[in-house]
Biopython code that builds the backbone (N, CA, C, O; Angstrom):
import numpy as np
from Bio.PDB.StructureBuilder import StructureBuilder

atoms = [
    (1, "MET", "N", (0.898, -1.303, -0.166)),
    (1, "MET", "CA", (0.122, 0.063, 0.015)),
    (1, "MET", "C", (0.790, 1.166, -0.179)),
    (1, "MET", "O", (1.873, 1.251, 0.400)),
    (2, "VAL", "N", (0.428, 2.084, -0.871)),
    (2, "VAL", "CA", (1.303, 3.354, -0.805)),
    (2, "VAL", "C", (0.689, 4.475, 0.335)),
    (2, "VAL", "O", (1.325, 5.031, 1.230)),
    (3, "GLU", "N", (-0.937, 4.636, -0.040)),
    (3, "GLU", "CA", (-1.739, 5.449, 0.905)),
    (3, "GLU", "C", (-2.858, 4.411, 1.577)),
    (3, "GLU", "O", (-3.223, 3.406, 0.967)),
    (4, "GLY", "N", (-3.245, 4.679, 2.590)),
    (4, "GLY", "CA", (-4.519, 4.010, 3.337)),
    (4, "GLY", "C", (-4.080, 2.676, 3.731)),
    (4, "GLY", "O", (-2.880, 2.406, 3.783)),
    (5, "ALA", "N", (-4.885, 1.928, 3.978)),
    (5, "ALA", "CA", (-5.003, 0.670, 4.412)),
    (5, "ALA", "C", (-5.390, -0.614, 3.502)),
    (5, "ALA", "O", (-6.523, -0.189, 3.276)),
    (6, "TRP", "N", (-5.374, -1.320, 3.098)),
    (6, "TRP", "CA", (-6.067, -2.459, 2.138)),
    (6, "TRP", "C", (-6.416, -3.516, 3.368)),
    (6, "TRP", "O", (-5.609, -3.875, 4.225)),
    (7, "PRO", "N", (-7.394, -3.812, 3.293)),
    (7, "PRO", "CA", (-7.869, -4.802, 4.264)),
    (7, "PRO", "C", (-7.761, -6.202, 3.908)),
    (7, "PRO", "O", (-8.091, -7.116, 4.664)),
    (8, "GLY", "N", (-7.198, -6.380, 2.509)),
    (8, "GLY", "CA", (-7.019, -8.064, 2.330)),
    (8, "GLY", "C", (-6.751, -8.040, 0.806)),
    (8, "GLY", "O", (-6.067, -7.177, 0.256)),
    (9, "SER", "N", (-7.278, -8.939, 0.264)),
    (9, "SER", "CA", (-7.103, -9.516, -1.209)),
    (9, "SER", "C", (-8.212, -9.020, -2.085)),
    (9, "SER", "O", (-9.321, -8.740, -1.630)),
    (10, "VAL", "N", (-7.856, -8.906, -3.495)),
    (10, "VAL", "CA", (-8.908, -8.388, -4.381)),
    (10, "VAL", "C", (-8.992, -9.617, -5.363)),
    (10, "VAL", "O", (-8.043, -10.353, -5.631)),
    (11, "VAL", "N", (-10.148, -9.718, -5.810)),
    (11, "VAL", "CA", (-10.600, -10.856, -6.922)),
    (11, "VAL", "C", (-11.101, -9.957, -7.973)),
    (11, "VAL", "O", (-12.133, -9.335, -7.723)),
    (12, "LEU", "N", (-10.495, -9.787, -9.173)),
    (12, "LEU", "CA", (-11.072, -8.606, -10.277)),
    (12, "LEU", "C", (-11.698, -9.952, -11.554)),
    (12, "LEU", "O", (-11.074, -10.929, -11.968)),
    (13, "MET", "N", (-12.868, -9.577, -11.839)),
    (13, "MET", "CA", (-13.144, -10.363, -13.062)),
    (13, "MET", "C", (-13.774, -9.263, -13.758)),
    (13, "MET", "O", (-14.298, -8.255, -13.283)),
    (14, "GLU", "N", (-13.617, -9.672, -15.130)),
    (14, "GLU", "CA", (-13.967, -8.810, -16.301)),
    (14, "GLU", "C", (-15.040, -9.533, -17.098)),
    (14, "GLU", "O", (-15.064, -10.735, -17.362)),
    (15, "PHE", "N", (-15.910, -8.616, -17.431)),
    (15, "PHE", "CA", (-17.228, -8.834, -18.400)),
    (15, "PHE", "C", (-17.165, -8.042, -19.379)),
    (15, "PHE", "O", (-16.499, -7.008, -19.327)),
    (16, "PRO", "N", (-17.883, -8.425, -20.467)),
    (16, "PRO", "CA", (-17.954, -7.427, -21.820)),
    (16, "PRO", "C", (-18.640, -6.104, -21.244)),
    (16, "PRO", "O", (-18.163, -4.981, -21.407)),
    (17, "ASP", "N", (-19.883, -6.393, -20.513)),
    (17, "ASP", "CA", (-20.362, -5.337, -20.107)),
    (17, "ASP", "C", (-21.228, -5.647, -18.768)),
    (17, "ASP", "O", (-21.326, -6.738, -18.205)),
    (18, "ARG", "N", (-22.084, -3.903, -18.242)),
    (18, "ARG", "CA", (-22.457, -4.332, -17.087)),
    (18, "ARG", "C", (-23.819, -5.201, -17.068)),
    (18, "ARG", "O", (-24.367, -5.198, -15.966)),
    (19, "ALA", "N", (-24.380, -5.841, -17.939)),
    (19, "ALA", "CA", (-25.674, -6.376, -18.267)),
    (19, "ALA", "C", (-25.060, -7.869, -18.016)),
    (19, "ALA", "O", (-25.678, -8.672, -17.317)),
    (20, "ALA", "N", (-23.887, -8.178, -18.588)),
    (20, "ALA", "CA", (-23.162, -9.638, -18.572)),
    (20, "ALA", "C", (-22.789, -9.752, -17.034)),
    (20, "ALA", "O", (-23.010, -10.767, -16.374)),
    (21, "ALA", "N", (-22.147, -8.499, -16.490)),
    (21, "ALA", "CA", (-22.004, -9.004, -15.169)),
    (21, "ALA", "C", (-23.173, -8.803, -14.221)),
    (21, "ALA", "O", (-23.100, -9.436, -13.168)),
    (22, "GLU", "N", (-24.116, -8.123, -14.386)),
    (22, "GLU", "CA", (-25.528, -8.424, -13.775)),
    (22, "GLU", "C", (-26.245, -9.910, -14.023)),
    (22, "GLU", "O", (-26.918, -10.454, -13.148)),
    (23, "LYS", "N", (-26.068, -10.338, -15.000)),
    (23, "LYS", "CA", (-26.590, -11.480, -15.342)),
    (23, "LYS", "C", (-25.738, -12.796, -14.699)),
    (23, "LYS", "O", (-26.286, -13.819, -14.289)),
    (24, "TRP", "N", (-24.286, -12.549, -14.702)),
    (24, "TRP", "CA", (-23.579, -13.708, -13.866)),
    (24, "TRP", "C", (-24.155, -13.284, -12.361)),
    (24, "TRP", "O", (-24.484, -14.251, -11.673)),
    (25, "TYR", "N", (-24.277, -12.313, -11.915)),
    (25, "TYR", "CA", (-24.435, -12.194, -10.236)),
    (25, "TYR", "C", (-25.979, -12.765, -9.988)),
    (25, "TYR", "O", (-26.321, -13.282, -8.925)),
    (26, "GLY", "N", (-26.786, -12.605, -11.040)),
    (26, "GLY", "CA", (-28.138, -13.189, -10.840)),
    (26, "GLY", "C", (-28.531, -14.574, -11.177)),
    (26, "GLY", "O", (-29.653, -15.070, -11.082)),
    (27, "SER", "N", (-27.174, -15.249, -11.683)),
    (27, "SER", "CA", (-27.603, -16.449, -12.274)),
    (27, "SER", "C", (-27.915, -17.491, -10.853)),
    (27, "SER", "O", (-27.651, -17.263, -9.673)),
    (28, "ALA", "N", (-28.518, -18.595, -11.428)),
    (28, "ALA", "CA", (-28.984, -19.444, -10.238)),
    (28, "ALA", "C", (-27.511, -20.217, -9.865)),
    (28, "ALA", "O", (-27.471, -20.710, -8.737)),
    (29, "GLU", "N", (-26.411, -20.350, -10.635)),
    (29, "GLU", "CA", (-25.394, -20.936, -10.336)),
    (29, "GLU", "C", (-24.526, -20.117, -9.544)),
    (29, "GLU", "O", (-23.718, -20.679, -8.805)),
    (30, "TYR", "N", (-24.575, -18.988, -9.590)),
    (30, "TYR", "CA", (-23.803, -17.981, -8.356)),
    (30, "TYR", "C", (-24.781, -17.758, -7.475)),
    (30, "TYR", "O", (-24.190, -17.662, -6.400)),
    (31, "GLN", "N", (-25.857, -17.627, -7.298)),
    (31, "GLN", "CA", (-26.678, -17.398, -6.287)),
    (31, "GLN", "C", (-26.459, -18.810, -5.568)),
    (31, "GLN", "O", (-26.593, -18.682, -4.351)),
    (32, "ALA", "N", (-26.151, -20.172, -5.976)),
    (32, "ALA", "CA", (-26.297, -21.204, -5.267)),
    (32, "ALA", "C", (-25.083, -21.268, -4.070)),
    (32, "ALA", "O", (-25.133, -21.896, -3.012)),
    (33, "ILE", "N", (-23.894, -20.345, -4.622)),
    (33, "ILE", "CA", (-22.583, -20.591, -3.948)),
    (33, "ILE", "C", (-22.469, -19.503, -3.314)),
    (33, "ILE", "O", (-21.646, -19.502, -2.398)),
    (34, "LEU", "N", (-23.287, -18.171, -3.602)),
    (34, "LEU", "CA", (-22.960, -16.990, -2.651)),
    (34, "LEU", "C", (-23.138, -17.209, -1.162)),
    (34, "LEU", "O", (-22.403, -16.583, -0.399)),
    (35, "PRO", "N", (-23.988, -17.985, -0.714)),
    (35, "PRO", "CA", (-23.689, -18.432, 0.679)),
    (35, "PRO", "C", (-22.580, -18.624, 1.234)),
    (35, "PRO", "O", (-22.178, -18.148, 2.295)),
    (36, "MET", "N", (-22.095, -19.284, 0.568)),
    (36, "MET", "CA", (-20.561, -19.777, 1.104)),
    (36, "MET", "C", (-19.503, -18.309, 0.835)),
    (36, "MET", "O", (-18.632, -18.114, 1.683)),
    (37, "ARG", "N", (-19.577, -17.675, 0.077)),
    (37, "ARG", "CA", (-18.558, -16.519, 0.110)),
    (37, "ARG", "C", (-19.144, -15.549, 1.387)),
    (37, "ARG", "O", (-18.393, -15.234, 2.310)),
    (38, "ALA", "N", (-20.411, -15.158, 1.343)),
    (38, "ALA", "CA", (-21.157, -14.119, 2.523)),
    (38, "ALA", "C", (-21.010, -14.712, 3.699)),
    (38, "ALA", "O", (-20.805, -13.902, 4.603)),
    (39, "ASN", "N", (-21.049, -16.217, 4.141)),
    (39, "ASN", "CA", (-20.849, -16.990, 5.387)),
    (39, "ASN", "C", (-19.578, -16.833, 5.895)),
    (39, "ASN", "O", (-19.344, -16.703, 7.096)),
    (40, "ASN", "N", (-18.398, -16.843, 4.650)),
    (40, "ASN", "CA", (-17.076, -17.167, 5.390)),
    (40, "ASN", "C", (-15.929, -16.318, 5.333)),
    (40, "ASN", "O", (-14.786, -16.605, 5.689)),
    (41, "ALA", "N", (-16.459, -14.951, 4.720)),
    (41, "ALA", "CA", (-15.390, -13.889, 4.358)),
    (41, "ALA", "C", (-16.178, -12.451, 4.620)),
    (41, "ALA", "O", (-17.323, -12.135, 4.297)),
    (42, "ILE", "N", (-15.262, -11.770, 5.249)),
    (42, "ILE", "CA", (-15.594, -10.456, 5.110)),
    (42, "ILE", "C", (-15.513, -9.717, 3.699)),
    (42, "ILE", "O", (-14.359, -9.462, 3.355)),
    (43, "SER", "N", (-16.489, -9.337, 2.844)),
    (43, "SER", "CA", (-16.187, -8.989, 1.473)),
    (43, "SER", "C", (-17.201, -8.166, 0.962)),
    (43, "SER", "O", (-18.373, -8.432, 1.226)),
    (44, "ASP", "N", (-16.946, -7.333, 0.362)),
    (44, "ASP", "CA", (-17.676, -6.315, -0.459)),
    (44, "ASP", "C", (-17.643, -6.964, -1.981)),
    (44, "ASP", "O", (-16.667, -7.581, -2.408)),
    (45, "LEU", "N", (-18.916, -6.720, -2.773)),
    (45, "LEU", "CA", (-18.663, -6.867, -4.000)),
    (45, "LEU", "C", (-19.391, -5.449, -4.714)),
    (45, "LEU", "O", (-20.345, -4.800, -4.288)),
    (46, "ILE", "N", (-18.509, -5.217, -6.045)),
    (46, "ILE", "CA", (-18.739, -3.891, -6.651)),
    (46, "ILE", "C", (-18.677, -4.028, -8.058)),
    (46, "ILE", "O", (-17.757, -4.689, -8.540)),
    (47, "LEU", "N", (-19.354, -3.605, -8.638)),
    (47, "LEU", "CA", (-19.546, -3.626, -10.067)),
    (47, "LEU", "C", (-19.018, -2.149, -10.838)),
    (47, "LEU", "O", (-19.719, -1.143, -10.725)),
    (48, "VAL", "N", (-17.976, -2.121, -11.472)),
    (48, "VAL", "CA", (-17.412, -0.667, -11.807)),
    (48, "VAL", "C", (-17.604, -0.727, -13.505)),
    (48, "VAL", "O", (-17.215, -1.717, -14.125)),
    (49, "ASP", "N", (-18.081, 0.140, -14.017)),
    (49, "ASP", "CA", (-18.082, 0.381, -15.334)),
    (49, "ASP", "C", (-16.928, 0.699, -15.974)),
    (49, "ASP", "O", (-16.227, 1.462, -15.309)),
    (50, "GLY", "N", (-16.484, 0.389, -17.016)),
    (50, "GLY", "CA", (-15.517, 0.717, -17.799)),
    (50, "GLY", "C", (-15.626, 1.787, -18.482)),
    (50, "GLY", "O", (-16.688, 2.387, -18.642)),
    (51, "VAL", "N", (-14.306, 2.191, -19.043)),
    (51, "VAL", "CA", (-14.362, 4.041, -19.828)),
    (51, "VAL", "C", (-14.060, 3.371, -21.216)),
    (51, "VAL", "O", (-13.374, 2.354, -21.321)),
    (52, "GLY", "N", (-14.682, 4.090, -22.358)),
    (52, "GLY", "CA", (-14.141, 4.164, -23.783)),
    (52, "GLY", "C", (-13.118, 4.328, -24.029)),
    (52, "GLY", "O", (-12.441, 4.946, -23.206)),
    (53, "PRO", "N", (-12.569, 3.917, -25.125)),
    (53, "PRO", "CA", (-11.201, 4.356, -25.589)),
    (53, "PRO", "C", (-10.871, 5.682, -25.764)),
    (53, "PRO", "O", (-9.682, 5.877, -26.015)),
    (54, "ASP", "N", (-11.678, 6.772, -25.696)),
    (54, "ASP", "CA", (-11.544, 8.024, -26.027)),
    (54, "ASP", "C", (-11.463, 8.656, -24.808)),
    (54, "ASP", "O", (-11.262, 9.871, -24.798)),
    (55, "PHE", "N", (-11.610, 7.910, -23.545)),
    (55, "PHE", "CA", (-11.675, 8.671, -22.415)),
    (55, "PHE", "C", (-10.210, 9.234, -21.832)),
    (55, "PHE", "O", (-9.157, 8.603, -21.921)),
    (56, "THR", "N", (-10.334, 10.309, -21.329)),
    (56, "THR", "CA", (-8.854, 10.388, -20.586)),
    (56, "THR", "C", (-9.217, 11.087, -19.535)),
    (56, "THR", "O", (-10.306, 11.659, -19.511)),
    (57, "VAL", "N", (-8.401, 11.133, -18.580)),
    (57, "VAL", "CA", (-8.427, 11.891, -17.038)),
    (57, "VAL", "C", (-8.569, 13.556, -17.238)),
    (57, "VAL", "O", (-9.437, 14.174, -16.622)),
    (58, "ALA", "N", (-7.683, 14.188, -18.109)),
    (58, "ALA", "CA", (-7.927, 15.448, -18.325)),
    (58, "ALA", "C", (-9.141, 15.890, -19.155)),
    (58, "ALA", "O", (-9.501, 17.068, -19.172)),
    (59, "GLY", "N", (-9.655, 15.092, -19.722)),
    (59, "GLY", "CA", (-11.088, 15.260, -20.369)),
    (59, "GLY", "C", (-11.916, 15.256, -19.381)),
    (59, "GLY", "O", (-12.558, 16.294, -19.224)),
    (60, "PHE", "N", (-12.121, 14.278, -18.562)),
    (60, "PHE", "CA", (-12.889, 13.916, -17.558)),
    (60, "PHE", "C", (-13.099, 15.254, -16.455)),
    (60, "PHE", "O", (-14.178, 15.754, -16.137)),
    (61, "ALA", "N", (-11.661, 15.680, -15.963)),
    (61, "ALA", "CA", (-11.538, 16.718, -15.107)),
    (61, "ALA", "C", (-12.179, 17.836, -15.444)),
    (61, "ALA", "O", (-12.875, 18.463, -14.646)),
    (62, "GLN", "N", (-11.889, 18.358, -17.332)),
    (62, "GLN", "CA", (-12.833, 19.363, -18.032)),
    (62, "GLN", "C", (-14.366, 19.431, -17.440)),
    (62, "GLN", "O", (-14.923, 20.369, -16.870)),
    (63, "GLN", "N", (-14.822, 18.226, -17.742)),
    (63, "GLN", "CA", (-16.376, 17.774, -17.598)),
    (63, "GLN", "C", (-16.854, 18.281, -16.292)),
    (63, "GLN", "O", (-17.903, 18.910, -16.150)),
    (64, "VAL", "N", (-16.045, 17.980, -15.366)),
    (64, "VAL", "CA", (-16.283, 18.439, -13.934)),
    (64, "VAL", "C", (-16.125, 19.691, -13.478)),
    (64, "VAL", "O", (-16.692, 20.202, -12.511)),
    (65, "ARG", "N", (-15.193, 20.258, -14.336)),
    (65, "ARG", "CA", (-14.808, 21.764, -13.586)),
    (65, "ARG", "C", (-15.932, 22.957, -14.611)),
    (65, "ARG", "O", (-16.309, 24.117, -14.449)),
    (66, "ASP", "N", (-16.150, 21.891, -15.674)),
    (66, "ASP", "CA", (-17.717, 22.834, -16.396)),
    (66, "ASP", "C", (-18.926, 22.537, -15.931)),
    (66, "ASP", "O", (-19.896, 23.185, -16.327)),
    (67, "ALA", "N", (-19.051, 21.622, -15.114)),
    (67, "ALA", "CA", (-20.481, 21.135, -14.330)),
    (67, "ALA", "C", (-20.381, 22.049, -13.132)),
    (67, "ALA", "O", (-21.416, 22.453, -12.603)),
    (68, "ILE", "N", (-19.118, 22.417, -12.647)),
    (68, "ILE", "CA", (-19.158, 23.143, -11.354)),
    (68, "ILE", "C", (-19.646, 24.426, -11.575)),
    (68, "ILE", "O", (-20.474, 25.059, -10.920)),
    (69, "LYS", "N", (-18.879, 24.808, -12.827)),
    (69, "LYS", "CA", (-19.003, 26.278, -13.405)),
    (69, "LYS", "C", (-20.394, 26.484, -13.837)),
    (69, "LYS", "O", (-21.058, 27.450, -13.462)),
    (70, "ALA", "N", (-20.779, 25.676, -14.538)),
    (70, "ALA", "CA", (-22.702, 26.009, -14.915)),
    (70, "ALA", "C", (-23.620, 25.886, -13.559)),
    (70, "ALA", "O", (-24.636, 26.579, -13.501)),
    (71, "ALA", "N", (-23.293, 25.043, -12.497)),
    (71, "ALA", "CA", (-24.059, 25.197, -11.588)),
    (71, "ALA", "C", (-23.870, 26.144, -10.445)),
    (71, "ALA", "O", (-24.686, 26.228, -9.527)),
    (72, "SER", "N", (-22.837, 26.812, -10.518)),
    (72, "SER", "CA", (-22.531, 27.926, -9.934)),
    (72, "SER", "C", (-23.183, 29.335, -10.534)),
    (72, "SER", "O", (-23.175, 30.396, -9.911)),
    (73, "HIS", "N", (-23.695, 29.164, -11.738)),
    (73, "HIS", "CA", (-24.133, 30.497, -12.420)),
    (73, "HIS", "C", (-25.872, 30.372, -12.023)),
    (73, "HIS", "O", (-26.652, 31.254, -12.383)),
]
sb = StructureBuilder()
sb.init_structure("model")
sb.init_model(0)
sb.init_chain("A")
sb.init_seg("    ")
for serial, (resi, resn, name, xyz) in enumerate(atoms, 1):
    if name == "N":
        sb.init_residue(resn, " ", resi, " ")
    sb.init_atom(name, np.array(xyz, "f"), 0.0, 1.0, " ", f" {name:<3s}", serial, name[0])
structure = sb.get_structure()
C-alpha cells in the first residue's frame, strides 16, 4: 500500500458489459454458491463500469470543472 490501508485480497473479474456482470450475479449458479462467500468471508462486491477508448483523465476533469461552473451560475 502506498496510501491508506488495504484490508485484504482483491478478486477482479472482467465482463463484456454491465448487463453480462448483472446476469452472472443473478444466475442460479452464482446464487447457489453466494452463501459460501457471504458466510465465510468479510467481503464487498462492486460493479465498476469501464471507460471508452476516448476517455482521458484530463477530459473528465474538464467535464467536472464545466459542470461546477455551470452549477454556480
